[in-house]
C-alpha positions as CSV (number, residue, x, y, z in Angstrom):
1,X,49.5,103.9,165.7
2,X,46.7,106.2,166.7
3,X,46.0,103.4,169.7
4,X,49.4,103.9,170.9
5,X,49.2,107.7,171.0
6,X,46.7,107.4,172.8
7,X,47.8,104.8,174.9
8,X,51.4,107.2,175.3
9,X,49.0,110.2,176.1
10,X,47.3,108.7,179.0
11,X,50.3,107.2,180.1
12,X,51.9,111.0,180.5
13,X,48.5,112.4,182.2
14,X,49.1,110.0,184.7
15,X,52.6,110.1,184.9
16,X,51.1,114.1,185.8
17,X,49.1,113.5,188.1
18,X,51.2,111.3,189.8
19,X,54.5,113.4,190.2
20,X,51.7,116.2,191.2
21,X,50.8,114.0,194.4
22,X,54.3,113.3,195.1
23,X,55.3,116.9,194.7
24,X,52.4,117.8,197.2
25,X,52.8,114.5,199.5
26,X,56.7,116.6,199.2
27,X,55.2,119.8,199.9
28,X,52.8,118.7,202.7
29,X,56.1,116.7,204.4
30,X,58.0,119.6,204.4
31,X,55.3,122.3,206.1
32,X,54.3,119.6,208.2
33,X,57.5,119.0,209.6
34,X,58.9,122.8,210.3
35,X,56.1,122.5,213.2
36,X,58.3,120.0,214.4
37,X,61.1,122.1,214.9
38,X,61.7,122.3,218.9
39,X,61.6,118.7,219.2
40,X,63.8,118.1,216.5
41,X,66.5,120.2,217.9
42,X,66.4,118.8,220.9
43,X,66.6,115.6,219.6
44,X,70.1,116.8,217.9
45,X,71.2,118.6,221.4
46,X,70.6,115.4,223.1
47,X,72.0,112.3,220.9
48,X,75.8,113.4,220.7
49,X,76.1,112.5,224.6
50,X,75.2,108.6,223.6
51,X,78.6,108.7,221.8
52,X,80.8,109.9,224.7
53,X,83.6,107.9,226.1
54,X,84.2,105.1,222.9
55,X,86.6,105.2,220.9
56,X,86.5,107.4,217.7
57,X,86.1,104.5,215.3
58,X,82.8,103.4,217.0
59,X,81.1,107.0,217.3
60,X,79.9,106.9,214.0
61,X,78.7,103.0,213.9
62,X,76.6,103.8,217.0
63,X,74.8,107.2,215.5
64,X,73.9,104.7,212.6
65,X,72.3,102.5,215.2
66,X,70.4,104.6,216.7
67,X,69.2,106.5,213.4
68,X,68.2,102.6,212.1
69,X,66.6,102.9,215.4
70,X,64.8,105.9,215.2
71,X,63.7,105.0,211.8
72,X,62.1,101.8,212.9
73,X,60.8,103.9,215.7
74,X,58.8,106.1,212.9
75,X,57.7,104.2,210.6
76,X,57.2,101.0,212.1
77,X,55.2,101.6,215.4
78,X,54.2,105.5,215.1
79,X,53.3,106.0,211.5
80,X,50.5,103.1,211.4
81,X,49.5,104.4,215.0
82,X,49.3,108.0,213.7
83,X,47.2,107.0,210.7
84,X,44.8,104.8,212.9
85,X,44.2,107.7,214.7
86,X,43.6,110.1,212.4
87,X,41.3,108.0,210.9
88,X,39.4,106.6,213.9
89,X,40.0,109.2,217.0
90,X,40.8,112.6,215.4
91,X,39.2,114.4,218.1
92,X,42.4,112.8,220.4
93,X,45.3,114.5,218.4
94,X,44.8,118.1,220.7
95,X,44.5,116.0,223.7
96,X,48.1,113.8,222.6
97,X,49.8,117.1,221.0
98,X,49.3,118.7,224.7
99,X,50.5,115.7,226.8
100,X,53.4,116.0,224.5
101,X,53.8,119.7,224.7
102,X,53.8,118.8,228.7
103,X,56.3,116.3,228.3
104,X,58.8,119.1,226.6
105,X,58.3,122.0,228.8
106,X,59.0,119.5,231.9
107,X,62.2,118.0,230.1
108,X,63.4,121.6,229.2
109,X,62.4,123.3,232.6
110,X,64.1,120.4,234.5
111,X,67.5,121.4,232.4
112,X,67.0,124.8,233.8
113,X,66.4,123.9,237.4
114,X,69.4,121.6,237.4
115,X,71.4,124.5,236.4
116,X,70.5,125.9,239.6
117,X,70.4,122.5,241.9
118,X,73.1,120.6,240.2
119,X,72.8,117.5,242.2
120,X,68.8,117.5,242.2
121,X,69.1,114.6,239.1
122,X,68.2,111.0,238.8
123,X,70.7,107.9,238.4
124,X,70.3,104.8,238.0
125,X,73.1,103.9,240.0
126,X,75.1,102.2,237.6
127,X,78.6,103.5,236.6
128,X,79.2,103.9,232.5
129,X,82.1,101.8,233.1
130,X,80.4,99.0,234.1
131,X,80.4,96.0,231.7
132,X,82.5,95.1,228.7
133,X,82.8,97.7,225.8
134,X,80.2,95.7,223.5
135,X,77.4,95.5,226.5
136,X,78.1,99.4,226.8
137,X,77.5,100.1,223.5
138,X,74.5,98.0,223.3
139,X,73.2,99.6,226.4
140,X,73.9,103.2,225.2
141,X,72.0,102.6,222.0
142,X,69.0,101.3,223.4
143,X,69.1,103.8,226.1
144,X,69.2,106.5,223.0
145,X,66.5,104.3,220.9
146,X,63.8,104.8,223.9
147,X,64.5,108.0,224.3
148,X,64.2,108.7,220.8
149,X,60.8,107.1,220.7
150,X,59.5,109.5,223.2
151,X,60.8,112.2,221.1
152,X,59.8,110.8,217.8
153,X,56.0,110.3,219.0
154,X,56.0,114.3,219.7
155,X,57.7,114.8,216.2
156,X,55.3,112.3,214.4
157,X,52.1,113.6,216.3
158,X,53.3,117.6,215.5
159,X,53.5,116.1,211.7
160,X,50.7,114.5,211.8
161,X,48.8,118.2,212.7
162,X,50.1,120.2,210.3
163,X,48.8,117.8,207.1
164,X,45.9,118.7,205.1
165,X,43.1,116.4,207.2
166,X,41.1,116.1,204.1
167,X,43.7,113.7,202.0
168,X,43.0,110.3,201.6
169,X,45.3,107.7,204.2
170,X,47.6,107.3,201.8
171,X,48.4,110.9,200.7
172,X,48.8,111.3,205.0
173,X,50.8,108.0,205.1
174,X,53.5,109.4,202.2
175,X,53.6,113.0,204.0
176,X,54.1,111.5,207.2
177,X,56.7,109.0,206.0
178,X,58.7,111.3,203.8
179,X,58.9,114.1,206.6
180,X,59.7,111.0,209.4
181,X,62.6,110.2,206.9
182,X,63.8,113.5,206.0
183,X,63.7,114.9,209.8
184,X,65.3,111.6,210.7
185,X,68.6,111.6,207.9
186,X,68.2,115.4,208.9
187,X,68.8,114.7,212.9
188,X,71.4,112.0,212.9
189,X,73.3,113.7,210.0
190,X,73.7,116.8,211.7
191,X,74.8,114.6,214.8
192,X,77.6,112.6,212.9
193,X,78.9,116.0,211.7
194,X,79.1,117.0,215.3
195,X,80.7,114.0,216.8
196,X,83.2,113.7,214.1
197,X,83.9,117.3,214.0
198,X,86.7,117.2,216.7
199,X,88.6,114.5,215.1
200,X,88.2,116.5,211.2
201,X,89.9,119.1,213.5
202,X,93.0,117.0,215.1
203,X,93.6,115.6,211.6
204,X,93.6,119.2,209.8
205,X,95.7,120.5,212.5
206,X,98.5,117.7,212.5
207,X,98.5,117.2,208.8
208,X,97.5,120.3,207.2
209,X,100.4,121.4,205.1
210,X,99.1,125.3,205.5
211,X,99.5,127.2,208.6
212,X,96.1,128.2,207.5
213,X,94.4,124.8,207.4
214,X,96.5,124.2,210.3
215,X,94.6,127.0,211.7
216,X,91.5,126.1,210.5
217,X,92.2,122.4,212.6
218,X,92.8,124.0,216.2
219,X,89.9,126.6,215.7
220,X,87.6,123.6,215.1
221,X,88.6,122.0,218.5
222,X,88.5,124.5,220.5
223,X,85.2,125.4,218.7
224,X,83.2,122.3,219.4
225,X,83.0,122.7,223.0
226,X,81.2,126.6,222.9
227,X,78.8,124.7,219.9
228,X,77.8,122.1,222.7
229,X,76.9,124.3,224.8
230,X,75.3,126.6,222.4
231,X,73.4,123.7,221.2
232,X,72.2,122.1,225.0
233,X,70.7,125.8,225.5
234,X,69.3,126.3,222.0
235,X,67.5,122.5,222.4
236,X,66.7,123.0,225.9
237,X,64.9,126.9,225.2
238,X,63.3,125.5,221.5
239,X,61.9,122.7,223.9
240,X,60.1,125.1,226.1
241,X,59.1,127.3,223.9
242,X,57.2,124.7,221.7
243,X,56.1,122.9,224.3
244,X,54.3,126.0,225.7
245,X,53.0,126.9,222.2
246,X,51.2,123.5,221.9
247,X,49.4,123.7,225.2
248,X,48.6,127.2,224.9
249,X,47.4,126.5,221.4
250,X,45.7,123.0,222.6
251,X,43.4,125.3,225.7
252,X,42.7,128.2,222.9
253,X,40.9,125.1,220.6
254,X,38.8,123.5,223.9
255,X,37.8,126.7,223.9
256,X,39.8,128.2,227.1
257,X,41.5,131.2,225.4
258,X,44.0,132.7,227.6
259,X,46.5,132.9,227.5
260,X,46.5,133.0,224.0
261,X,44.5,135.9,223.6
262,X,46.5,138.0,225.2
263,X,49.5,136.7,224.4
264,X,48.3,137.6,220.7
265,X,47.4,140.8,221.5
266,X,51.0,141.9,222.9
267,X,52.3,140.8,220.1
268,X,50.2,142.7,217.8
269,X,50.6,145.5,220.2
270,X,54.7,145.2,220.1
271,X,55.2,145.1,216.5
272,X,52.7,147.9,216.0
273,X,55.1,149.8,218.6
274,X,58.1,148.6,216.6
275,X,56.6,149.6,212.9
276,X,59.2,147.6,211.3
277,X,60.0,143.7,211.1
278,X,56.4,143.5,212.1
279,X,56.3,139.2,211.1
280,X,59.8,138.7,213.1
281,X,58.9,141.0,216.2
282,X,55.3,138.9,216.3
283,X,57.0,135.5,216.1
284,X,59.6,136.4,218.4
285,X,57.0,138.2,221.4
286,X,54.7,134.7,220.8
287,X,57.3,133.0,221.3
288,X,59.3,134.5,224.3
289,X,55.9,134.5,226.1
290,X,54.9,131.0,225.2
291,X,58.1,130.5,226.4
292,X,57.6,132.0,229.9
293,X,54.4,129.7,230.1
294,X,56.3,126.9,229.1
295,X,58.8,126.6,231.9
296,X,56.1,127.6,234.6
297,X,54.1,124.6,233.9
298,X,57.2,122.3,233.1
299,X,58.3,124.0,236.9
300,X,54.9,123.0,238.1
301,X,55.0,119.5,236.9
302,X,58.9,118.7,237.9
303,X,57.5,117.5,242.0
304,X,54.6,116.0,240.4
305,X,57.1,113.7,238.4
306,X,59.7,113.3,241.1
307,X,56.6,112.9,243.7
308,X,54.0,111.5,241.8
309,X,54.5,109.9,238.5
310,X,58.0,108.1,239.0
311,X,57.4,106.3,242.0
312,X,54.0,104.8,240.0
313,X,56.4,103.7,237.0
314,X,58.9,102.2,239.8
315,X,56.4,100.4,241.1
316,X,55.0,99.1,237.8
317,X,58.5,98.4,236.5
318,X,60.2,97.1,239.6
319,X,63.0,99.7,239.4
320,X,63.5,102.1,242.0
321,X,64.9,105.5,241.1
322,X,68.2,106.4,242.8
323,X,69.1,110.2,244.1
324,X,72.8,111.2,244.1
């Protein structure tokens, strides 16, 4: 009997250790996920456009297919690549983060540029109306999953940089995988709610028995276009801010302390001047100037991408982009 009690005591001890490790993994996953906010917000803002033009009955299945593709991107391809990177070439993490940050700045700045130059956009020369609905759906899903891969790579790299580097490879794998799943569920769950909100509003407006219910339905339908515009603005701002912050911090780590130190001093001075809510003021001023740097960098990258990178990619892939 005493042997059984000792065994149970050992099992309980192992369970406590396991529970503590799971709790640590979950904590690391949530902490690291918060650093990827800019890319996550943009992911949620970009995805709804891929279901535009389809029958309402196909919207959720399409979102589900994209979400499943995102899970595979993160867990099958990017997670092993991130673990190999952290194990054998951790020095590459910061340069890759900066490269991803530059991409975020470019994407955000391009959206701002197109507000003033709406006709200066790229098109592949094909109409969304071409082909049968099944083929169009497959093409849309494939395009969305490709876009997700780029954003997911940035998200997973940012998450990896926020995980305790002293942890074991299994600890990192658990935290990275959990964070990837959490972000995917959060993003595509939000997308599903967004794309079906207008249908819910129409249903409430049509079948609601109470006047307040019908009014709520009409309100949802009228509110959704404004929400989509707000998501686009927030997503763009987040991309530019986070991208700029990543590049600035990367330069600081490599010994180039400007503009990091100047922004840091301005944020501290502003917080001291205001004297209240100093944490928020410091964050806001830092984010504002990080965004300014990110926007300038992104605008500088637009001609580089248009004149150098795009032509190289076009030659390598045999595809030409057309201007419209």
